[in-house]
C-alpha positions as semicolon CSV with decimal commas, in nm:
position;residue;x (nm);y (nm);z (nm)
1;M;0,017;-0,012;0,014
2;K;0,089;0,360;-0,049
3;V;0,100;0,578;0,278
4;L;0,119;0,963;0,299
5;I;0,260;1,100;0,628
6;V;0,148;1,440;0,687
7;Y;0,342;1,624;0,975
8;A;0,376;1,945;1,135
9;H;0,641;2,028;1,378
10;P;0,912;2,257;1,322
11;E;1,168;2,094;1,582
12;P;1,357;1,793;1,421
13;T;1,389;1,623;1,766
14;S;1,059;1,663;1,885
15;L;0,858;1,376;2,018
16;T;0,638;1,444;1,709
17;R;0,918;1,426;1,443
18;Q;1,051;1,109;1,633
19;L;0,710;0,930;1,603
20;V;0,715;1,030;1,231
21;N;1,058;0,848;1,202
22;V;0,898;0,543;1,372
23;T;0,576;0,539;1,102
24;A;0,819;0,576;0,805
25;E;1,032;0,271;0,937
26;T;0,761;0,063;1,072
27;L;0,535;0,093;0,739
28;S;0,841;0,066;0,506
29;A;0,942;-0,267;0,710
30;A;0,602;-0,391;0,615
31;G;0,651;-0,352;0,262
32;H;0,432;-0,030;0,232
33;T;0,565;0,271;0,010
34;V;0,554;0,591;0,246
35;I;0,513;0,958;0,099
36;H;0,626;1,259;0,298
37;S;0,455;1,597;0,342
38;D;0,670;1,759;0,604
39;L;0,480;2,078;0,632
40;Y;0,754;2,291;0,795
41;G;1,047;2,127;0,581
42;M;0,847;2,206;0,281
43;K;0,803;2,560;0,407
44;W;0,430;2,528;0,315
45;K;0,260;2,875;0,264
46;A;-0,031;2,842;0,534
47;V;-0,234;3,128;0,447
48;Y;-0,505;3,098;0,184
49;D;-0,535;3,419;-0,008
50;A;-0,532;3,567;-0,352
51;D;-0,184;3,454;-0,416
52;D;-0,356;3,105;-0,433
53;F;-0,514;3,189;-0,789
54;P;-0,242;3,306;-1,048
55;V;-0,529;3,309;-1,307
56;R;-0,826;3,481;-1,163
57;E;-1,190;3,424;-1,288
58;N;-1,272;3,751;-1,136
59;P;-0,985;4,006;-1,074
60;E;-1,234;4,248;-0,910
61;R;-1,343;4,056;-0,613
62;L;-1,203;3,757;-0,443
63;S;-1,438;3,471;-0,395
64;L;-1,243;3,192;-0,250
65;I;-1,482;2,913;-0,339
66;A;-1,514;3,051;-0,701
67;E;-1,146;3,109;-0,761
68;S;-1,077;2,776;-0,587
69;G;-1,332;2,583;-0,846
70;H;-1,176;2,785;-1,147
71;A;-0,827;2,707;-1,061
72;Y;-0,897;2,333;-1,007
73;A;-1,122;2,289;-1,327
74;S;-0,882;2,482;-1,549
75;G;-0,560;2,366;-1,444
76;H;-0,416;2,680;-1,290
77;Q;-0,380;2,588;-0,917
78;T;-0,011;2,661;-0,780
79;P;0,240;2,360;-0,826
80;D;0,246;2,289;-0,429
81;V;-0,130;2,262;-0,415
82;I;-0,142;2,012;-0,719
83;A;0,161;1,816;-0,576
84;E;-0,048;1,756;-0,245
85;Q;-0,357;1,660;-0,426
86;Q;-0,167;1,413;-0,628
87;K;-0,023;1,258;-0,313
88;L;-0,368;1,223;-0,148
89;L;-0,494;1,061;-0,470
90;A;-0,216;0,817;-0,477
91;A;-0,246;0,718;-0,119
92;D;-0,442;0,420;0,033
93;A;-0,402;0,594;0,374
94;V;-0,305;0,902;0,532
95;V;-0,143;0,942;0,865
96;L;-0,154;1,294;1,029
97;Q;0,095;1,362;1,310
98;F;0,113;1,700;1,501
99;P;0,113;1,845;1,841
100;L;-0,219;1,988;1,990
101;W;-0,179;2,347;1,993
102;W;-0,456;2,571;2,144
103;Y;-0,711;2,290;2,139
104;G;-0,631;2,223;1,764
105;V;-0,415;2,140;1,482
106;P;-0,124;2,374;1,410
107;A;-0,184;2,676;1,167
108;I;0,048;2,525;0,908
109;L;-0,131;2,201;0,915
110;K;-0,485;2,397;0,896
111;G;-0,343;2,594;0,594
112;W;-0,260;2,264;0,413
113;I;-0,608;2,157;0,433
114;E;-0,749;2,518;0,321
115;R;-0,516;2,524;0,012
116;V;-0,517;2,147;-0,100
117;Y;-0,897;2,092;-0,025
118;A;-1,004;2,272;-0,346
119;F;-1,366;2,323;-0,469
120;G;-1,439;2,034;-0,712
121;F;-1,162;1,808;-0,545
122;A;-1,266;1,784;-0,172
123;Y;-1,588;1,949;-0,148
124;G;-1,827;2,037;-0,440
125;Y;-1,704;1,696;-0,598
126;Q;-1,837;1,583;-0,919
127;N;-2,120;1,842;-0,960
128;G;-2,074;2,108;-0,725
129;S;-2,335;2,030;-0,489
130;N;-2,304;1,859;-0,139
131;Q;-2,435;1,534;-0,277
132;F;-2,100;1,349;-0,231
133;R;-1,954;1,428;0,113
134;F;-1,954;1,279;0,474
135;G;-1,846;0,922;0,366
136;E;-1,829;0,979;-0,010
137;G;-1,606;1,214;-0,188
138;I;-1,309;1,191;-0,387
139;L;-1,105;1,022;-0,113
140;K;-1,364;0,740;-0,056
141;G;-1,189;0,428;0,005
142;K;-0,890;0,562;0,188
143;R;-0,791;0,521;0,545
144;A;-0,683;0,788;0,775
145;L;-0,511;0,793;1,129
146;V;-0,447;1,092;1,339
147;N;-0,165;1,090;1,590
148;V;-0,178;1,380;1,823
149;Q;0,080;1,486;2,079
150;A;-0,107;1,660;2,386
151;G;0,086;1,864;2,661
152;G;-0,184;1,774;2,925
153;P;-0,237;1,456;3,108
154;A;-0,523;1,198;2,994
155;A;-0,767;1,322;3,279
156;D;-0,761;1,664;3,111
157;Y;-0,935;1,526;2,822
158;G;-1,134;1,265;2,979
159;P;-1,528;1,280;2,956
160;R;-1,537;1,561;3,223
161;G;-1,191;1,682;3,212
162;I;-1,105;2,060;3,220
163;N;-1,022;2,071;2,839
164;G;-1,301;1,862;2,685
165;P;-1,276;1,537;2,539
166;L;-1,010;1,497;2,254
167;D;-1,243;1,329;2,039
168;Q;-1,477;1,633;2,039
169;L;-1,188;1,884;2,000
170;L;-1,076;1,694;1,698
171;F;-1,415;1,660;1,538
172;P;-1,346;1,934;1,298
173;L;-1,037;1,755;1,152
174;T;-1,159;1,387;1,191
175;H;-1,545;1,419;1,100
176;G;-1,480;1,754;0,877
177;A;-1,152;1,723;0,700
178;L;-1,115;1,362;0,680
179;F;-1,465;1,199;0,672
180;Y;-1,611;1,471;0,475
181;P;-1,444;1,387;0,147
182;G;-1,499;0,999;0,208
183;M;-1,194;0,859;0,413
184;D;-1,254;0,576;0,680
185;V;-1,125;0,762;1,004
186;L;-0,966;0,533;1,264
187;P;-0,976;0,626;1,642
188;T;-0,730;0,889;1,709
189;H;-0,398;0,783;1,874
190;A;-0,318;1,030;2,127
191;V;-0,006;1,074;2,344
192;Y;-0,090;1,247;2,667
193;G;0,143;1,435;2,890
194;A;0,378;1,483;2,585
195;G;0,547;1,805;2,725
196;H;0,649;1,625;3,039
197;V;0,821;1,293;2,876
198;S;1,184;1,344;2,994
199;T;1,344;0,996;2,989
200;A;1,459;0,759;2,693
201;E;1,245;0,473;2,852
202;E;0,933;0,679;2,835
203;V;1,012;0,764;2,476
204;E;1,077;0,409;2,392
205;A;0,749;0,302;2,547
206;I;0,556;0,587;2,356
207;K;0,705;0,438;2,010
208;A;0,624;0,091;2,115
209;T;0,263;0,144;2,171
210;W;0,267;0,353;1,835
211;R;0,411;0,063;1,651
212;V;0,138;-0,156;1,780
213;R;-0,119;0,097;1,669
214;L;0,025;0,112;1,307
215;A;-0,006;-0,257;1,263
216;G;-0,354;-0,203;1,256
217;L;-0,365;0,082;0,999
218;F;-0,544;-0,137;0,725
219;T;-0,728;-0,369;0,968
220;D;-0,877;-0,165;1,273
221;K;-1,239;-0,075;1,252
222;P;-1,294;0,291;1,171
223;I;-1,493;0,529;1,375
224;P;-1,859;0,473;1,260
225;F;-1,942;0,818;1,173
226;R;-2,301;0,848;1,018
227;S;-2,271;0,895;0,629
228;Q;-2,469;1,151;0,476
229;N;-2,623;0,930;0,215
230;G;-2,683;0,622;0,431
231;G;-3,048;0,727;0,553
232;D;-2,960;0,922;0,866
233;F;-2,993;1,272;0,686
234;P;-3,287;1,234;0,450
235;D;-3,265;1,596;0,331
236;R;-2,878;1,595;0,357
237;H;-2,897;1,857;0,644
238;T;-3,055;1,722;0,954
239;M;-3,058;1,391;1,121
240;D;-3,391;1,209;1,095
241;D;-3,586;1,200;1,426
242;H;-3,566;0,827;1,436
243;V;-3,192;0,834;1,456
244;A;-3,027;0,889;1,798
245;P;-3,363;0,994;1,955
246;G;-3,308;1,234;2,241
247;Q;-2,923;1,296;2,120
248;T;-2,758;1,614;1,996
249;G;-2,430;1,749;1,950
250;L;-2,130;1,571;1,825
251;V;-2,200;1,223;1,999
252;A;-2,509;1,187;1,792
253;H;-2,255;1,157;1,472
254;V;-2,108;0,853;1,589
255;A;-2,357;0,551;1,562
256;N;-2,222;0,317;1,849
257;L;-2,235;0,596;2,106
258;V;-2,609;0,630;2,093
259;D;-2,744;0,329;1,945
260;A;-2,594;0,031;2,152
C-alpha cells in the first residue's frame, strides 16, 4: 500500500518528529511505500489568499470558493497544491502527526487543508453540490489515522476533563476534513503529557505503543460516523427523528455511542 504521512512540527528532535520516523520505518518494513509531506520542511504556505489563484476568474472581487473551483477545473492551481492533491489521490492511507496547539491543529496544517481541499476536489465534488460528502467523495476508500501529542495529562481530556474530550476537540479534523471527502477515519491515537516526557525509557514506550497501533492501519475498525447518504440525513442536512432520539451535538454523529 501507499501511505502519505502529513506532519507538522518545526523541531526535528521533537517527540512528534521522532514518531514520524517510527511511522516511516515501521510501514516501510512492512512493505508499504511511504510518501512524506513535512509541512515545516517544505516551508508550506499556510495562508489561503489571492496568491493561490495566479489566473483569476474575477479580478475585481475575491471569492475563495469560485476562484478555487476555477483554478482546479482549469488547471491553474499553484504547483505546491497540485503536488499535495496528487499525493492524496495516490495514497491508500493518510497518517497525520502533529502536536495539539490551542485545542486544535497547528496553523500550518490547517493551511494545508484549506489550500489543498479545492472546490471540485474535496468539496463540491463531481457536480458542485453537497451530494458527495460525509462518507463519500474523492477520497472514499482511503484510510486516515491521526496521531496527536497533547501536553496535558489524559485526565484533562476525559469525559469530564477540564479541556474537554479530545475526540470532540478534533471533530473538525476527523469528521470534517477527513470523513467529509470520504475517508474511513480510525480512532485517534493520542500521546498525553507529551510536554513532560523526559526519559529515554518513556520515549521508547511511546514508540512501542505507536508501532502496535500502526500494525492495524489497514485492519482496525474506523469510527462509525454517520454517512450523509446512508439514510440518517434524508434531506442531507438534519438527522432524522428516529436516529439517535434525544441525542444532540457531536456524539449523535457516532453510531455506536448512541445506538447500543
